[in-house]
C-alpha positions as CSV (number, residue, x, y, z in Angstrom):
1,W,171.1,77.3,31.1
2,E,173.2,74.2,31.8
3,G,171.1,71.1,31.9
4,K,168.1,72.9,30.5
5,S,166.4,72.9,27.1
6,L,165.8,76.0,24.9
7,D,162.0,76.3,24.4
8,K,160.3,78.7,22.0
9,D,156.6,78.2,22.7
10,I,156.0,78.2,26.4
11,V,156.4,82.0,26.8
12,V,154.6,82.6,23.6
13,P,152.3,79.7,22.8
14,R,152.6,78.2,19.3
15,S,155.6,80.5,18.5
16,K,157.9,79.4,15.7
17,L,160.5,82.0,16.5
18,Y,163.5,81.6,18.7
19,S,164.4,85.0,20.2
20,P,165.2,86.5,23.6
21,D,161.5,87.7,23.9
22,T,159.9,84.4,22.9
23,S,162.4,81.8,24.2
24,A,163.6,80.6,27.5
25,F,165.7,77.9,29.0
26,V,163.5,75.4,30.9
27,L,164.1,72.2,32.8
28,K,163.9,69.1,30.5
29,A,161.0,67.8,32.5
30,T,159.1,71.0,31.9
31,N,159.8,70.8,28.2
32,S,158.5,67.2,28.1
33,F,155.5,68.1,30.1
34,V,154.2,70.7,27.6
35,T,155.0,68.7,24.5
36,A,151.7,67.8,22.8
37,S,153.1,65.0,20.4
38,D,150.5,66.0,17.8
39,A,152.2,63.9,15.1
40,I,151.6,60.6,17.0
41,R,148.4,61.3,18.8
42,G,145.9,59.9,16.4
43,E,142.3,61.0,15.6
44,H,141.1,61.8,19.2
45,P,141.8,64.9,21.2
46,I,145.0,65.0,23.3
47,G,144.7,62.8,26.4
48,V,141.9,60.7,24.9
49,S,141.6,57.2,23.5
50,L,138.7,55.0,22.6
51,Y,138.3,51.7,24.5
52,K,136.7,49.7,21.7
53,R,135.3,46.9,23.9
54,T,133.0,49.3,25.7
55,G,132.8,52.3,23.2
56,K,133.8,54.6,26.1
57,Y,136.5,57.2,25.8
58,L,139.4,57.0,28.3
59,A,141.2,60.0,29.6
60,Y,144.8,59.7,30.8
61,C,147.7,62.0,31.7
62,R,151.3,61.3,32.4
63,N,152.4,62.7,35.8
64,P,155.7,64.4,35.4
65,F,156.8,63.8,39.0
66,T,156.1,60.1,39.2
67,G,156.4,59.3,35.5
68,E,153.3,57.2,35.8
69,Q,150.4,57.3,33.4
70,E,147.3,58.4,35.4
71,H,143.9,57.0,34.2
72,L,141.3,59.8,34.7
73,G,138.2,57.8,33.9
74,R,135.9,56.6,31.2
75,F,133.6,59.0,29.4
76,S,130.7,59.0,26.9
77,T,132.3,61.5,24.6
78,P,135.8,62.5,23.5
79,E,135.0,66.0,24.6
80,E,134.3,65.0,28.2
81,A,137.4,62.8,28.3
82,H,139.5,65.7,26.9
83,E,138.1,68.1,29.5
84,A,139.1,65.7,32.3
85,W,142.6,65.6,30.8
86,R,142.8,69.4,30.6
87,K,141.8,69.8,34.2
88,R,144.4,67.4,35.4
89,K,147.1,68.9,33.2
90,H,146.2,72.3,34.6
91,K,146.7,71.1,38.1
92,L,150.0,69.5,37.3
93,A,151.1,72.6,35.5
94,Q,150.7,74.6,38.7
95,L,153.1,72.1,40.4
96,V,155.6,72.1,37.5
97,A,155.6,75.9,37.7
98,T,157.1,75.7,41.2
99,T,160.2,74.0,39.8
100,E,161.1,76.7,37.3
101,S,163.1,79.9,38.1
102,D,162.3,82.1,35.1
103,P,159.2,84.2,36.1
104,R,158.0,84.2,32.5
105,I,157.9,80.4,32.5
106,V,156.2,80.3,35.9
107,E,153.5,82.7,34.7
108,A,153.0,80.9,31.4
109,L,152.7,77.5,33.1
110,K,150.2,78.8,35.6
111,K,148.0,80.0,32.7
112,H,148.6,77.1,30.4
113,Y,145.8,74.5,30.3
114,S,143.4,77.0,32.0
115,F,139.9,76.9,30.5
116,E,140.3,80.5,29.2
117,E,143.7,79.9,27.6
118,W,143.1,76.4,26.2
119,Y,139.8,77.2,24.5
120,K,140.6,80.6,23.0
């Protein structure tokens, strides 16, 4: 647990309860990776912003390994841009899963951002 953060909603998404069944210690980088920042996101879906000069929607995703913001393209709709973000986030989640030791976290990360899980 040393050097890790206690997380309550990776094992059980959107959980508000800290308990042995719903919580786990995760690497700080993993905890940052899954944080949605809903309060500061704005009006567009996560991973999307409007480029006012062109009227296009930009998709972007922070790479947890490089720390760099990746620009994923320009799209006609916020939904298309969000889907590009979700696909990239899912690929990165597969890589982040390899850094964790708790099998519950590994499993949850591998499922997180999948089409089936994200659009339930």
